[in-house]
C-alpha positions as CSV (number, residue, x, y, z in Angstrom):
1,M,164.8,69.6,137.8
2,A,166.4,70.7,141.1
3,S,164.7,73.4,143.1
4,V,166.2,76.6,144.5
5,Y,164.8,78.7,147.3
6,L,165.3,82.5,147.5
7,G,163.6,84.6,150.2
8,I,163.2,88.4,149.5
9,T,161.0,91.3,150.4
10,G,160.8,92.6,146.8
11,D,160.1,96.2,147.8
12,I,163.2,97.7,146.1
13,I,164.4,95.7,143.1
14,H,168.1,96.7,142.5
15,P,170.9,95.1,140.5
16,G,172.0,93.0,143.5
17,I,168.6,91.3,143.6
18,I,168.6,90.7,139.8
19,N,172.1,89.2,140.2
20,I,171.1,86.7,142.9
21,I,167.9,85.7,140.9
22,N,170.1,85.1,137.8
23,E,172.5,83.1,139.8
24,G,169.8,81.0,141.5
25,A,168.1,80.2,138.2
26,K,171.3,78.5,137.0
27,Y,170.8,75.7,139.6
28,G,167.2,74.8,138.8
29,E,163.6,76.0,139.3
30,L,163.8,79.2,141.3
31,I,161.2,79.4,144.0
32,V,160.9,82.9,145.5
33,G,159.6,83.1,149.0
34,L,158.1,86.6,149.1
35,L,157.9,87.8,152.6
36,T,154.5,89.0,153.7
37,D,153.8,92.3,155.4
38,S,153.3,90.4,158.7
39,A,156.7,88.7,158.3
40,I,158.5,92.0,157.7
41,A,156.7,94.5,159.9
42,P,157.9,93.2,163.4
43,H,161.6,93.5,162.2
44,K,161.8,96.5,159.9
45,R,159.7,99.2,158.3
46,L,156.6,98.1,156.5
47,P,157.2,97.9,152.7
48,Y,156.0,100.7,150.6
49,L,154.3,98.3,148.2
50,S,151.7,95.8,149.4
51,Y,152.3,92.0,149.1
52,E,150.1,91.8,146.0
53,Q,152.0,94.7,144.3
54,R,155.3,93.2,145.1
55,K,154.2,89.8,143.8
56,V,153.2,91.3,140.5
57,V,156.7,92.9,140.1
58,V,158.7,89.8,141.2
59,E,156.8,87.2,139.2
60,N,157.6,89.2,136.0
61,I,161.3,89.0,136.6
62,K,163.2,86.7,134.2
63,G,164.4,83.6,136.0
64,V,161.6,83.4,138.6
65,S,159.7,80.1,138.3
66,R,157.1,80.6,141.0
67,I,156.3,82.7,144.0
68,V,155.2,81.4,147.4
69,P,154.4,83.5,150.5
70,Q,156.9,83.5,153.3
71,Q,154.8,84.1,156.4
72,E,157.7,84.3,158.9
73,W,161.0,86.2,159.1
74,S,162.7,82.8,159.4
75,Y,163.3,80.8,156.3
76,V,163.0,77.5,158.2
77,P,159.2,76.9,157.9
78,N,159.2,77.3,154.1
79,L,162.4,75.2,153.7
80,L,160.7,72.3,155.6
81,K,157.5,72.8,153.5
82,Y,159.1,72.9,150.1
83,K,162.3,71.0,150.7
84,P,164.4,72.7,148.1
85,D,167.7,71.2,146.9
86,Y,169.4,74.6,147.3
87,I,168.8,77.9,149.1
88,I,170.6,81.0,147.8
89,H,171.4,84.1,149.8
90,G,173.9,87.0,149.7
91,D,176.9,86.6,151.9
92,D,175.9,89.7,153.9
93,W,174.2,87.5,156.4
94,V,177.5,86.0,157.6
95,T,177.6,88.7,160.3
96,G,174.9,91.0,161.8
97,P,171.3,90.4,162.8
98,L,170.7,87.7,160.1
99,S,173.6,85.5,161.3
100,K,171.3,83.5,163.6
101,I,168.9,82.9,160.7
102,R,171.9,81.7,158.6
103,D,172.9,79.2,161.3
104,D,169.3,77.8,161.4
105,V,169.2,77.6,157.6
106,Y,172.5,75.6,157.5
107,A,171.1,73.2,160.1
108,V,167.9,72.6,158.2
109,M,169.5,72.2,154.8
110,Q,171.9,69.7,156.3
111,E,169.0,67.8,157.6
112,L,167.3,67.9,154.2
113,G,170.4,66.9,152.4
114,G,170.4,70.2,150.5
115,K,173.1,72.9,150.0
116,V,173.4,76.6,150.8
117,I,174.7,78.9,148.1
118,E,176.1,82.2,149.2
119,V,176.6,84.9,146.6
120,P,179.0,87.7,147.1
121,Y,177.2,90.9,148.1
122,T,176.9,93.2,145.1
123,K,179.3,96.1,145.5
124,G,178.0,99.6,145.3
125,I,174.5,98.6,146.4
126,N,173.3,99.6,149.8
127,S,169.7,98.6,150.4
128,S,169.4,100.7,153.5
129,A,170.7,103.8,151.6
130,L,168.2,103.1,148.8
131,A,165.4,102.8,151.4
132,E,166.4,106.2,152.9
133,Q,166.5,107.8,149.4
134,Q,163.0,106.4,148.7
135,K,161.8,107.8,152.0
136,A,163.3,111.2,151.2
137,I,161.2,111.3,148.0
138,G,158.2,111.2,150.3
139,T,154.8,109.6,149.8
140,T,151.3,110.3,148.5
141,P,148.1,110.9,150.5
142,E,146.7,107.6,149.1
143,V,149.7,105.5,150.1
144,R,149.9,107.1,153.6
145,L,146.2,106.7,154.2
146,K,146.3,103.0,153.6
147,T,149.3,102.3,155.8
148,L,147.5,102.1,159.1
149,R,145.2,99.3,158.1
150,R,148.2,97.5,156.6
151,L,150.1,97.8,159.8
152,L,147.1,96.5,161.8
153,A,146.9,93.5,159.6
154,A,150.7,92.9,159.8
155,K,151.7,93.6,163.4
156,P,150.4,92.4,166.7
157,I,151.0,95.9,168.2
158,V,151.2,99.2,166.3
159,R,153.3,101.8,168.1
160,I,152.2,105.5,167.7
161,L,154.1,108.5,169.0
162,E,152.7,112.0,169.7
163,V,154.0,114.8,167.4
164,H,153.1,118.4,167.4
165,D,155.3,120.0,164.7
166,G,157.6,119.0,161.8
167,L,160.6,118.5,164.0
168,S,158.9,116.1,166.4
169,G,157.5,114.4,163.2
170,L,161.0,113.8,161.9
171,I,162.0,112.2,165.2
172,A,159.0,109.8,165.0
173,E,159.9,109.1,161.4
174,H,163.6,108.3,162.0
175,V,164.4,107.3,165.5
176,S,165.1,103.6,166.1
177,V,166.8,101.3,168.5
178,C,168.3,97.8,168.0
179,K,167.1,95.4,170.6
180,D,167.8,91.6,170.5
181,G,169.0,91.9,166.9
182,E,165.8,93.7,165.8
183,F,165.2,97.3,164.9
184,H,162.3,98.9,166.8
185,T,160.7,102.0,165.4
186,F,157.5,104.0,165.7
187,D,154.9,102.9,163.2
188,G,153.0,106.2,163.0
189,M,152.1,109.5,164.6
190,W,149.4,111.0,166.9
191,S,148.3,114.5,166.1
192,S,147.1,115.5,169.6
193,S,144.9,118.5,170.1
194,L,146.4,118.9,173.6
195,T,150.0,119.1,172.5
196,D,149.1,121.1,169.4
197,S,147.3,123.8,171.4
198,T,149.9,123.7,174.2
199,S,152.8,124.1,171.8
200,K,151.0,127.3,170.6
201,G,150.5,128.5,174.2
202,K,146.7,128.1,174.0
203,P,144.2,126.1,176.1
204,D,143.0,122.7,175.0
205,I,139.3,123.6,174.7
206,E,138.4,122.6,171.1
207,A,138.1,126.3,170.1
208,V,140.5,125.9,167.3
209,D,138.9,125.2,163.9
210,L,140.0,122.5,161.6
211,T,141.8,124.9,159.2
212,T,144.1,126.1,162.0
213,R,144.8,122.6,163.2
214,L,145.6,121.4,159.7
215,Q,148.3,124.1,159.3
216,G,150.4,122.3,161.9
217,V,149.5,118.9,160.5
218,T,150.6,120.0,157.0
219,D,154.0,120.8,158.4
220,I,154.2,117.2,159.6
221,L,152.8,115.7,156.4
222,E,155.4,117.6,154.3
223,C,158.5,116.0,156.0
224,T,157.3,112.5,157.0
225,T,155.8,109.4,155.4
226,K,154.3,107.4,158.3
227,P,150.6,107.3,158.9
228,I,148.9,109.9,161.2
229,I,146.0,109.4,163.6
230,Y,144.2,112.7,164.2
231,D,142.8,113.7,167.6
232,G,139.3,115.0,166.6
233,D,138.1,115.8,170.2
234,T,134.3,115.4,170.1
235,G,134.1,115.8,166.3
236,G,131.8,118.8,166.7
237,L,128.3,118.8,165.3
238,A,127.5,115.7,163.2
239,E,126.7,117.9,160.2
240,H,130.2,119.4,160.5
241,F,131.9,116.1,161.2
242,V,131.3,114.8,157.8
243,Y,133.3,117.6,156.3
244,T,136.1,117.0,158.7
245,V,136.2,113.3,157.6
246,R,136.5,114.2,154.0
247,T,139.1,116.9,154.6
248,L,141.3,114.5,156.6
249,E,140.8,111.7,154.2
250,R,141.8,113.9,151.2
251,N,145.0,114.9,153.0
252,G,146.1,111.3,153.6
253,I,145.3,111.1,157.3
254,S,144.7,107.5,158.2
255,A,142.2,107.8,161.1
256,I,140.4,110.2,163.4
257,I,139.6,109.5,167.0
258,I,136.5,111.2,168.5
259,E,135.3,111.1,172.1
260,D,131.8,110.6,173.2
261,K,131.3,113.9,175.0
262,M,129.3,117.0,174.1
263,G,129.5,120.7,174.7
264,L,132.7,122.8,175.1
265,K,135.7,120.5,175.6
266,K,137.4,120.2,178.9
267,N,140.4,118.0,179.2
268,S,139.6,114.7,180.8
269,L,142.4,115.0,183.3
270,F,140.7,118.0,185.0
271,G,137.1,117.4,184.3
272,T,135.1,116.6,187.5
273,D,131.7,116.7,185.8
274,V,132.5,114.6,182.8
275,K,129.6,112.2,183.3
276,Q,127.0,114.9,182.7
277,H,128.8,115.8,179.5
278,L,128.7,112.3,178.1
279,A,126.9,112.3,174.8
280,P,123.8,110.1,174.5
281,I,124.7,106.8,172.8
282,E,122.2,107.4,170.0
283,D,123.6,110.8,169.2
284,F,127.2,109.7,169.1
285,S,126.4,106.6,167.1
286,L,124.6,108.8,164.5
287,K,127.8,111.0,164.3
288,I,129.9,107.9,163.6
289,S,127.4,106.6,161.0
290,M,127.3,109.9,159.2
291,G,131.1,110.1,159.2
292,K,131.4,106.6,157.7
293,Q,128.8,107.4,155.0
294,A,130.8,110.6,154.1
295,Q,134.2,109.0,153.6
296,V,135.2,108.2,150.0
297,T,137.7,105.4,150.6
298,K,137.4,102.2,152.6
299,D,140.8,102.8,154.2
300,F,140.0,105.8,156.4
301,M,139.2,104.9,160.0
302,I,136.8,106.5,162.5
303,I,137.7,105.4,166.0
304,A,135.4,106.0,169.0
305,R,137.0,107.1,172.2
306,L,135.1,106.1,175.4
307,E,135.0,108.5,178.3
308,S,132.8,106.3,180.5
309,L,135.6,105.2,182.9
310,I,136.9,108.8,183.1
311,A,133.4,109.8,184.2
312,G,133.3,107.3,187.0
313,G,131.2,104.8,185.1
314,T,131.5,101.0,185.2
315,V,133.2,98.7,182.7
316,A,129.7,97.4,181.9
317,E,128.6,100.9,180.9
318,A,131.7,101.4,178.8
319,L,131.1,98.1,177.0
320,E,127.5,99.1,176.3
321,R,128.7,102.2,174.5
322,A,131.5,100.3,172.7
323,Y,129.2,97.7,171.3
324,A,126.7,100.4,170.1
325,Y,129.5,102.4,168.4
326,V,130.9,99.3,166.6
327,K,127.4,98.6,165.3
328,A,127.2,102.2,164.1
329,G,130.3,101.6,162.0
330,A,133.2,102.6,164.3
331,D,136.5,101.1,162.9
332,G,138.1,100.8,166.3
333,I,137.5,101.5,170.0
334,M,139.8,103.6,172.3
335,I,139.2,103.1,176.0
336,H,140.4,105.9,178.2
337,S,141.0,105.8,182.0
338,K,142.8,107.7,184.8
339,D,143.1,104.6,187.0
340,K,146.8,104.0,187.6
341,S,146.3,100.3,188.2
342,G,145.0,99.7,184.7
343,E,142.7,97.0,186.0
344,D,139.5,98.6,184.6
345,V,141.1,98.9,181.1
346,K,142.3,95.3,181.2
347,E,138.8,94.1,182.3
348,F,137.3,96.1,179.4
349,C,139.7,94.8,176.8
350,L,139.2,91.1,177.8
351,A,135.4,91.5,177.8
352,F,135.4,93.4,174.5
353,R,137.6,90.8,172.8
354,G,135.0,88.2,173.9
355,E,132.4,90.0,171.8
356,Y,134.5,91.3,168.9
357,S,137.7,89.5,168.0
358,H,138.9,91.7,165.2
359,V,137.8,95.3,165.9
360,P,141.0,97.2,166.8
361,L,141.4,98.3,170.4
362,I,143.5,101.4,171.1
363,L,145.1,102.2,174.4
364,V,146.7,105.4,175.7
365,P,148.6,104.2,178.8
366,T,149.8,107.5,180.1
367,T,148.6,106.8,183.7
368,Y,149.1,103.1,183.8
369,N,152.5,103.0,182.0
370,Q,153.9,100.2,184.2
371,F,152.7,97.7,181.6
372,T,154.6,96.7,178.5
373,E,153.4,96.5,174.9
374,A,153.7,92.7,175.2
375,E,151.3,92.8,178.1
376,F,148.8,95.0,176.3
377,Q,148.9,92.6,173.4
378,Q,147.8,89.9,175.8
379,W,144.8,92.1,176.8
380,G,143.9,92.2,173.1
381,A,145.1,95.7,172.3
382,N,146.2,96.6,168.8
383,I,147.4,100.2,168.9
384,I,149.4,101.9,171.7
385,I,149.5,105.7,171.6
386,Y,152.2,107.5,173.5
387,A,150.1,110.6,173.6
388,N,152.1,113.6,174.9
389,H,155.6,112.6,175.8
390,M,157.4,114.5,173.1
391,L,156.0,117.9,174.3
392,R,156.4,116.9,178.0
393,A,160.1,116.1,177.3
394,A,160.8,119.3,175.4
395,Y,159.4,121.8,177.9
396,P,161.6,120.9,180.9
397,A,164.7,120.7,178.7
398,M,164.0,124.2,177.3
399,V,163.4,125.6,180.8
400,D,166.7,124.1,182.0
401,V,168.6,125.8,179.2
402,A,166.8,129.2,179.8
403,K,167.6,129.0,183.6
404,S,171.3,128.1,182.9
405,I,171.7,131.2,180.6
406,L,170.1,133.5,183.3
407,E,172.2,132.0,186.1
408,N,175.5,132.3,184.3
409,G,175.0,135.3,182.2
410,R,176.2,133.4,179.2
411,S,175.3,130.2,177.2
412,L,178.6,128.2,177.7
413,E,177.1,126.2,180.6
414,A,174.0,125.4,178.5
415,D,176.1,123.7,175.7
416,P,176.0,120.2,177.3
417,L,172.2,120.5,177.3
418,C,171.9,121.3,173.6
419,M,172.5,119.6,170.4
420,P,175.2,121.1,168.1
421,I,173.5,123.2,165.5
422,K,175.1,121.1,162.8
423,Q,173.2,118.0,164.0
424,I,170.0,120.0,164.1
425,L,170.5,121.0,160.5
426,E,171.3,117.4,159.5
427,L,167.8,116.4,160.7
428,I,166.2,118.5,158.0
429,P,165.9,116.8,154.6
430,G,167.7,118.8,151.9
431,T,170.0,120.8,154.3
432,K,173.1,118.8,153.7
């Protein structure tokens, strides 16, 4: 029997997918190349369903003979591996971002002596619109909680944006750019204690209790679906930290980052006596260990933030702490530095990777922002957090508008600096 290859993501099964499966099965044994998370994530949003969940759905569709994993966005490696007589695809790839993949497929099938079947795109079906509708429905705490680990397994670099309220959360949720035929988006959100307190006009001193912080986080949770990393400052007393872990986990937060300092918090940018406030390694390791024992799921992550370089310590001292925290159960290490050259962070990352190849490394390149995500990937970094840019961008824009109104005695001149109110309303789900 002839073989037919069909590559799909299988996240949303609509009549168009069923139509192309039925059509492909007419030509022979239908092999479905189910794209893995790692094949999809660099090019579009991570599927809502895991690979195994999608596999269960697709293998039970009539007409599907067998399923094989498609590990790359391109069809070419699987075509060379399975050498099908046909490949079937909708004709929507004639133009747009997939046109280059189409050209490659035609070349390979010609080499194999096979044929490309193009099926007319099913009218009335818009996959992008369906995805938006699915996103509008929202998510569950369990699904959101698991997403960060899935992203780490699927993407070389996970891109996180600071948010401090529901509106900034919506921006992180929806904004995207098309670059080199691929859509780039933010993978998740950073709930920063600094920008949260600043947006409320209060100092960043860890005086705000968890309940107050969670009021703002809840606003973000209610209108977004992407994973959230929570800035937990020092984590407080170890006995209190265990309850923080359980509360965040229950609400669907994916991770908490805690810094190895003690006492009343002072922002690292201003602290001149950070070194004397570094927590003893044993004490901080115990806090991590107690937090890990307290969590209910295996998906929640506790990430240790190292303040050694901020305190003027050496890379060797930072590494000593990092190794101890990993042994205590930390799911990741965030290395922090004020050095604009970034050389100390690079040295740390390369040395850490020599000891631990799979423990996630998190960078916050606010001061050494001359480097690209691709360069950070070469250092061994996994997560890049853009930690305060949304609030920093909002403040000067609002000041400019306020000054314009004062200078002109009216708001006409401020109009070019403002979004039309209609566009603002269109940002909010359910307003249209």
